[in-house]
Biopython code that builds the backbone (N, CA, C, O; Angstrom):
import numpy as np
from Bio.PDB.StructureBuilder import StructureBuilder

atoms = [
    (1, "MET", "N", (5.711, 7.347, 12.564)),
    (1, "MET", "CA", (6.919, 6.637, 12.924)),
    (1, "MET", "C", (6.909, 5.218, 12.349)),
    (1, "MET", "O", (7.912, 4.759, 11.803)),
    (2, "THR", "N", (5.779, 4.531, 12.475)),
    (2, "THR", "CA", (5.662, 3.166, 11.955)),
    (2, "THR", "C", (5.925, 3.127, 10.458)),
    (2, "THR", "O", (6.597, 2.224, 9.958)),
    (3, "LEU", "N", (5.398, 4.099, 9.757)),
    (3, "LEU", "CA", (5.542, 4.145, 8.304)),
    (3, "LEU", "C", (6.999, 4.256, 7.886)),
    (3, "LEU", "O", (7.416, 3.591, 6.938)),
    (4, "THR", "N", (7.767, 5.065, 8.556)),
    (4, "THR", "CA", (9.149, 5.274, 8.149)),
    (4, "THR", "C", (10.094, 4.189, 8.629)),
    (4, "THR", "O", (11.094, 3.918, 7.962)),
    (5, "THR", "N", (9.818, 3.563, 9.751)),
    (5, "THR", "CA", (10.748, 2.567, 10.280)),
    (5, "THR", "C", (10.524, 1.159, 9.737)),
    (5, "THR", "O", (11.447, 0.346, 9.748)),
    (6, "SER", "N", (9.328, 0.858, 9.266)),
    (6, "SER", "CA", (9.065, -0.496, 8.770)),
    (6, "SER", "C", (8.270, -0.483, 7.471)),
    (6, "SER", "O", (7.350, -1.282, 7.292)),
    (7, "PHE", "N", (8.619, 0.406, 6.585)),
    (7, "PHE", "CA", (7.904, 0.579, 5.314)),
    (7, "PHE", "C", (7.852, -0.720, 4.519)),
    (7, "PHE", "O", (6.785, -1.105, 4.042)),
    (8, "GLU", "N", (8.983, -1.398, 4.368)),
    (8, "GLU", "CA", (9.042, -2.600, 3.543)),
    (8, "GLU", "C", (8.276, -3.770, 4.131)),
    (8, "GLU", "O", (7.908, -4.689, 3.400)),
    (9, "GLN", "N", (8.031, -3.761, 5.418)),
    (9, "GLN", "CA", (7.241, -4.829, 6.034)),
    (9, "GLN", "C", (5.759, -4.671, 5.722)),
    (9, "GLN", "O", (5.028, -5.661, 5.679)),
    (10, "HIS", "N", (5.311, -3.452, 5.507)),
    (10, "HIS", "CA", (3.891, -3.200, 5.285)),
    (10, "HIS", "C", (3.506, -3.113, 3.811)),
    (10, "HIS", "O", (2.379, -3.451, 3.447)),
    (11, "PHE", "N", (4.413, -2.671, 2.971)),
    (11, "PHE", "CA", (4.143, -2.515, 1.543)),
    (11, "PHE", "C", (5.196, -3.291, 0.765)),
    (11, "PHE", "O", (6.385, -3.202, 1.070)),
    (12, "SER", "N", (4.767, -4.049, -0.238)),
    (12, "SER", "CA", (5.757, -4.816, -0.992)),
    (12, "SER", "C", (5.938, -4.295, -2.417)),
    (12, "SER", "O", (7.031, -3.848, -2.765)),
    (13, "ALA", "N", (4.914, -4.340, -3.236)),
    (13, "ALA", "CA", (5.047, -3.930, -4.633)),
    (13, "ALA", "C", (4.982, -2.423, -4.804)),
    (13, "ALA", "O", (5.638, -1.855, -5.677)),
    (14, "ALA", "N", (4.187, -1.784, -3.964)),
    (14, "ALA", "CA", (3.993, -0.327, -4.069)),
    (14, "ALA", "C", (3.594, 0.207, -2.705)),
    (14, "ALA", "O", (3.131, -0.540, -1.843)),
    (15, "GLY", "N", (3.775, 1.485, -2.523)),
    (15, "GLY", "CA", (3.373, 2.127, -1.274)),
    (15, "GLY", "C", (2.661, 3.418, -1.575)),
    (15, "GLY", "O", (2.977, 4.092, -2.555)),
    (16, "GLY", "N", (1.709, 3.768, -0.749)),
    (16, "GLY", "CA", (0.985, 5.008, -0.940)),
    (16, "GLY", "C", (-0.391, 4.929, -0.332)),
    (16, "GLY", "O", (-0.695, 4.011, 0.430)),
    (17, "SER", "N", (-1.220, 5.891, -0.669)),
    (17, "SER", "CA", (-2.581, 5.919, -0.133)),
    (17, "SER", "C", (-3.392, 4.763, -0.714)),
    (17, "SER", "O", (-3.006, 4.154, -1.712)),
    (18, "GLU", "N", (-4.511, 4.476, -0.076)),
    (18, "GLU", "CA", (-5.371, 3.391, -0.548)),
    (18, "GLU", "C", (-5.816, 3.640, -1.993)),
    (18, "GLU", "O", (-5.859, 2.717, -2.807)),
    (19, "HIS", "N", (-6.141, 4.877, -2.293)),
    (19, "HIS", "CA", (-6.567, 5.230, -3.651)),
    (19, "HIS", "C", (-5.463, 4.938, -4.677)),
    (19, "HIS", "O", (-5.727, 4.377, -5.740)),
    (20, "MET", "N", (-4.244, 5.321, -4.349)),
    (20, "MET", "CA", (-3.127, 5.093, -5.273)),
    (20, "MET", "C", (-2.819, 3.596, -5.416)),
    (20, "MET", "O", (-2.464, 3.138, -6.502)),
    (21, "LEU", "N", (-2.952, 2.845, -4.340)),
    (21, "LEU", "CA", (-2.740, 1.398, -4.420)),
    (21, "LEU", "C", (-3.807, 0.739, -5.281)),
    (21, "LEU", "O", (-3.512, -0.209, -6.009)),
    (22, "GLN", "N", (-5.047, 1.226, -5.209)),
    (22, "GLN", "CA", (-6.117, 0.705, -6.072)),
    (22, "GLN", "C", (-5.799, 0.971, -7.545)),
    (22, "GLN", "O", (-5.995, 0.099, -8.392)),
    (23, "GLN", "N", (-5.318, 2.153, -7.842)),
    (23, "GLN", "CA", (-4.939, 2.480, -9.221)),
    (23, "GLN", "C", (-3.780, 1.605, -9.690)),
    (23, "GLN", "O", (-3.781, 1.125, -10.824)),
    (24, "PHE", "N", (-2.800, 1.398, -8.829)),
    (24, "PHE", "CA", (-1.667, 0.539, -9.166)),
    (24, "PHE", "C", (-2.151, -0.880, -9.444)),
    (24, "PHE", "O", (-1.698, -1.516, -10.395)),
    (25, "LYS", "N", (-3.065, -1.373, -8.620)),
    (25, "LYS", "CA", (-3.602, -2.724, -8.783)),
    (25, "LYS", "C", (-4.274, -2.877, -10.141)),
    (25, "LYS", "O", (-4.057, -3.874, -10.829)),
    (26, "GLN", "N", (-5.083, -1.904, -10.530)),
    (26, "GLN", "CA", (-5.760, -1.966, -11.825)),
    (26, "GLN", "C", (-4.771, -1.862, -12.983)),
    (26, "GLN", "O", (-4.899, -2.564, -13.986)),
    (27, "HIS", "N", (-3.797, -0.990, -12.836)),
    (27, "HIS", "CA", (-2.813, -0.772, -13.895)),
    (27, "HIS", "C", (-1.944, -2.002, -14.133)),
    (27, "HIS", "O", (-1.553, -2.274, -15.268)),
    (28, "THR", "N", (-1.643, -2.742, -13.080)),
    (28, "THR", "CA", (-0.743, -3.892, -13.196)),
    (28, "THR", "C", (-1.480, -5.220, -13.248)),
    (28, "THR", "O", (-0.845, -6.270, -13.340)),
    (29, "ASP", "N", (-2.819, -5.198, -13.190)),
    (29, "ASP", "CA", (-3.650, -6.412, -13.222)),
    (29, "ASP", "C", (-3.369, -7.363, -12.058)),
    (29, "ASP", "O", (-3.551, -8.572, -12.196)),
    (30, "HIS", "N", (-2.929, -6.836, -10.917)),
    (30, "HIS", "CA", (-2.771, -7.649, -9.710)),
    (30, "HIS", "C", (-4.154, -7.889, -9.107)),
    (30, "HIS", "O", (-5.042, -7.044, -9.220)),
    (31, "ARG", "N", (-4.329, -9.035, -8.471)),
    (31, "ARG", "CA", (-5.578, -9.293, -7.765)),
    (31, "ARG", "C", (-5.576, -8.636, -6.398)),
    (31, "ARG", "O", (-6.591, -8.099, -5.955)),
    (32, "ARG", "N", (-4.434, -8.682, -5.736)),
    (32, "ARG", "CA", (-4.311, -8.133, -4.392)),
    (32, "ARG", "C", (-3.020, -7.335, -4.295)),
    (32, "ARG", "O", (-2.029, -7.634, -4.961)),
    (33, "ILE", "N", (-3.056, -6.326, -3.459)),
    (33, "ILE", "CA", (-1.864, -5.537, -3.180)),
    (33, "ILE", "C", (-1.619, -5.585, -1.676)),
    (33, "ILE", "O", (-2.478, -5.198, -0.883)),
    (34, "ARG", "N", (-0.456, -6.058, -1.301)),
    (34, "ARG", "CA", (-0.105, -6.135, 0.114)),
    (34, "ARG", "C", (0.053, -4.724, 0.678)),
    (34, "ARG", "O", (0.743, -3.887, 0.096)),
    (35, "GLY", "N", (-0.592, -4.472, 1.816)),
    (35, "GLY", "CA", (-0.465, -3.185, 2.463)),
    (35, "GLY", "C", (-1.705, -2.313, 2.388)),
    (35, "GLY", "O", (-1.690, -1.183, 2.877)),
    (36, "MET", "N", (-2.776, -2.810, 1.787)),
    (36, "MET", "CA", (-3.990, -2.015, 1.629)),
    (36, "MET", "C", (-4.572, -1.612, 2.991)),
    (36, "MET", "O", (-4.959, -0.458, 3.175)),
    (37, "ALA", "N", (-4.635, -2.528, 3.925)),
    (37, "ALA", "CA", (-5.182, -2.218, 5.254)),
    (37, "ALA", "C", (-4.273, -1.235, 5.982)),
    (37, "ALA", "O", (-4.755, -0.321, 6.651)),
    (38, "LYS", "N", (-2.975, -1.416, 5.856)),
    (38, "LYS", "CA", (-2.027, -0.498, 6.503)),
    (38, "LYS", "C", (-2.124, 0.888, 5.880)),
    (38, "LYS", "O", (-1.987, 1.892, 6.579)),
    (39, "ALA", "N", (-2.354, 0.951, 4.599)),
    (39, "ALA", "CA", (-2.507, 2.251, 3.939)),
    (39, "ALA", "C", (-3.700, 2.994, 4.515)),
    (39, "ALA", "O", (-3.643, 4.202, 4.746)),
    (40, "ARG", "N", (-4.798, 2.247, 4.748)),
    (40, "ARG", "CA", (-5.991, 2.850, 5.343)),
    (40, "ARG", "C", (-5.684, 3.436, 6.720)),
    (40, "ARG", "O", (-6.115, 4.542, 7.045)),
    (41, "VAL", "N", (-4.941, 2.687, 7.515)),
    (41, "VAL", "CA", (-4.663, 3.100, 8.893)),
    (41, "VAL", "C", (-3.604, 4.196, 8.948)),
    (41, "VAL", "O", (-3.786, 5.198, 9.640)),
    (42, "LEU", "N", (-2.504, 4.016, 8.227)),
    (42, "LEU", "CA", (-1.361, 4.920, 8.351)),
    (42, "LEU", "C", (-1.472, 6.197, 7.513)),
    (42, "LEU", "O", (-0.891, 7.223, 7.867)),
    (43, "LEU", "N", (-2.208, 6.140, 6.417)),
    (43, "LEU", "CA", (-2.226, 7.276, 5.498)),
    (43, "LEU", "C", (-3.621, 7.868, 5.318)),
    (43, "LEU", "O", (-3.989, 8.241, 4.204)),
    (44, "GLN", "N", (-4.382, 7.959, 6.365)),
    (44, "GLN", "CA", (-5.743, 8.486, 6.270)),
    (44, "GLN", "C", (-5.744, 9.924, 5.859)),
    (44, "GLN", "O", (-6.808, 10.529, 5.729)),
]
sb = StructureBuilder()
sb.init_structure("model")
sb.init_model(0)
sb.init_chain("A")
sb.init_seg("    ")
for serial, (resi, resn, name, xyz) in enumerate(atoms, 1):
    if name == "N":
        sb.init_residue(resn, " ", resi, " ")
    sb.init_atom(name, np.array(xyz, "f"), 0.0, 1.0, " ", f" {name:<3s}", serial, name[0])
structure = sb.get_structure()
């Protein structure tokens, strides 16, 4: 429920599993991706 009702509050540049966010971070040369901790909790 949390994921669907407040998606934009938890993820900004990308959303998905922790693994996919790590790949996105490397691909885009970002240092940090907002939502990594939430991805761990919500998308285990």
